[in-house]
N, C-alpha and C positions, 0 to 999 in steps of 0.2 A: 504495499501497498504505501503509494506517496504521500511522503513528508512535504509535499510543496500546497498549499491549499489555492480555491483560485474562488476568487465575489467576482463579481458582471455589479459595473456605476448605472442605477434606476437613470436616465434620463429625468434632467433636476427640476421641470415644466412641463404644461401641456403640446402634445407634437403632433396637428394632422393624423391620425390614425392609427395614435398610441395608444395602446392599452399598461398602463405600469397592472396592474395586475394577473393579468396576463406573461404577459410577462418575466410576472417574477415566478407562475407554475413553469412559463416553460424553461426559463432556470433551475430549476427544482429539480421537473424531468431529466434533462442533460446533467443532471449531478453534479454541477457548479455549487460547493459550501458556502457563499457567502451574496447577501445580495449588499448595495449600503449604498445610502443618496447625497447630497449634499445642500447645504444646508444655507439659504440665502434666501431667507422673512423680501426683503427690498428689495434686488437688484429687477436691470432690466430686461426687461421681453418677460419677464411669468415664469412664478415656477410655484412649486405643491410647497405646503411647510412639509417640511422633512418629520414629526411626528407621525402626523394624519396619516398622509403615503405609506409609508410601513404598516402599521396598524393594520392599513388595507392591505398590501400584501402574506400580511402576515396571517392574518383571518381567512386568505384560500388557500395555502401552504400549510405544512405540515414539517419539514426539517432540514428546510435549507436557512440560515442566519443571516439575522440583517443588521447592518449598520448604520449607522450615523457618524457619516463622513463633510467633517465634521460642527459636531453641537459649538455654534463659536459664545463661548460662555455668557457672554454679557447679555446678552438678550429676554435670556432669563433667570429668577433666580435655583441660586445651584440649588437649595432644596427643596425647589418645589423638581427638579432636576432628579433629582435621586429616588422625590416620590415618584415619580413621574418608571423614571428607570424603572423601575421593582415590579408596581401593574404590570407592562410591562411582558417585562421578561417572564412572570408569571404567566402571564393569559397566552405567549405565545411558546410556552413553552421553557425555557431556560434556552428562548436564542437571542435574546441582545448580542450584542457589543460595543458599548458605548463609548464613543467617536468623540474628542471635544479638542477643542483647538479656545483662540481664544477670540477669535474679530478680524477678519480679512477685510472684506471694507468699512471704510468712520465714515464713509456717504451710505451707507447702510441705517447706522445706528446714529446720524442726524434724522435720516427720511422716518425712522419711527418716534424722532422725539427724545434718543438713550442719550444719553450722555458719554461724551466720545473717551474710552479710556488709555492711557498713556499705558505704550510701547510696554513699560518696568507695568504698570497695573497690569494689562492686559495676562504679561506671564504668574501674578504674580496670584492675580486675580481665576484663573486654571488649576494652581496649585490648592490654590482654598476649596476649589471646584473637588477634584481629587479626593483631601482629607475630610470636608465635607459627605459627599458621598459617601462616601468606606465607615463614616465613623454613626450615618445616621441609618447603614448598613451594617449598622453590628454590635450600634449598644446603643444604651437604654439612655435616657435622656442626656443626648450625646450634645456641648456643648465647646464650639470651637472660633474663637475671636482672631479672627486674618485679619490680615492689613485693609484685605478689600471687600470680603465677605464675613458674615456672620451669627451661628447660628448659638441658640440659650434653650438649653435644657429643651433639645427637639427631639420627638418621637419621630420613625417612620414603620407602623404596621401594617399586614406585613415583613416581617422583614427576606431579605433575599433569601432561599432553600439554598444556594449555590455560589463560589464568584461569577459577579458579575462582570468580565471585561475592561479594563479601559486601554482603547488605542490614543494616541493626537497625530497632532497634525503638525507640528516643528522645525522652524527652520533654524531661530537666530540662536547661538551659545545656550544664554542659556536655560530658554528653555527645553534648547533639546539637553543642557546639563540636568532637567526638570525629567523629561524621560525617564531618561535613566533610572533616578533616582525610585522616581512612584509611579508606571505603567506602568499597564502589560503588554507594552505594545504600539509603535508607528508608524502611522500611516500618510506617507508623503505622497505628495504628484511630480510626476515628472518635470513637469516646467515651476518651479518651484525649488523643485532635490534633483537637477540633471546629474547622468551619474558620472560626471569627471567629479562632481559636489560629494557623491555619495558617503565616497571610502571615511573622506573626513568628517564628515555628522553622524556618522553612526561610529566610527569611531567614540567621537564626544561621547555618547550615548551608551557606549558601553563603558569608558575610565567613570562614567558615576554608578552608570549602576554596581561595578567594580568595589567607589571610595561609598559603597550605602550597603555591600554585604551583602548584594543578593548577582545574582549567575546570569550574566549579557546573553544565555542562552539560548535562557525559559522566557525569554521576546522575541511577541510577535513584528517584525518589522515584512512591510507588505507592501506591497510600492503599485503606488494606483497611474495607469499608464492610459494613452488611447491606440486606441489600435483602427487599420483601417483593413481590415483584410481582403477586403476586394481589390486592393492595389501588392500586398503578394500572398506568397506563395504560404497554405500550414504549412510548410515545411521551414518557410523564411523566420517566420514569425517564433514561429516553436525557438530557434537556435535564438534569432534576438532576446529571446524573454529568458532562456536559458543565462543569456549571460548575467541579469540583472538579481540570480539566484545568486553568481560568484563573489555578488554584492556584495551575500550577504540577508535578499530578502531572503523570506520561507512562507513569500504569502503576494497571492497579487490581482490587484486589482482593478480589473478591463473595463476600457468603456468603451462599444463595440457601435465605430462608426464606418460609413460606404453608403452606397448605395439606397439596399435595404439591408434595412438596422433587423430586418427576424432573419435573415441568411446570414448578416455580420456574427448571430448570437450563436447558430449553428455549424459553422465556420470556429470561430471559437472549441464547440465544446471540441473538433475536433487534434487542436492547438491541447490542450487540455491533456487527450487520452493521451497522441504524443510525447506529455513531458512528465504525465501520472508514470 
């Protein structure tokens, strides 16, 4: 059995003729391990709200895991996200991967009337969110007094029956070090973490994990990559993706592109078989 996990990215918003529910079902039928969707609630061009879209897909599937790629922490109070995550995970049969990030677009904060965090606040707030989620999932009357976020004698009941993995979409030095110290996984996009930069970024994560007494090999490293199967052969795609595994990635989050999305998904399924 392959130790390489394969995911598909769900298009972020409505497209003519595209049904995200059917897309999720077909991904599950083809053996993909997870689906992911981005979180840009005020993006131009129209997007789904990430939790809502994933909930509909979860209700129509039974095995495939569902990942937020990644929730912008400043959009929602972290304690509420922890509660939402427990409910989603429980009702989906333990299939949530909670992807978190500091928030990409300052314009989106302004559009929704939210304060624009500083770069420091984004990283510190993300760390607070992880501490709050894990504390609420495990500790009665949990209190956390963070620099950005806090809770006081808060409870999430029921609590998760297993560990909900937290993956981070991080890129800067402080955020990468925090990923190594606290997260279960790293899910960078190729556009923000091109292959030539990955080794240095990965090494920052691993060094921070080791300094915190953690085993770097326990982390999931998932590369989020756009692929157009109509532009090259299945074998060529498989060879290129196998190169990413040599950078340390043990999961691939693939965004199928091309003139026929359904056909692209089928061809990526063939790539998955070649690399398994």
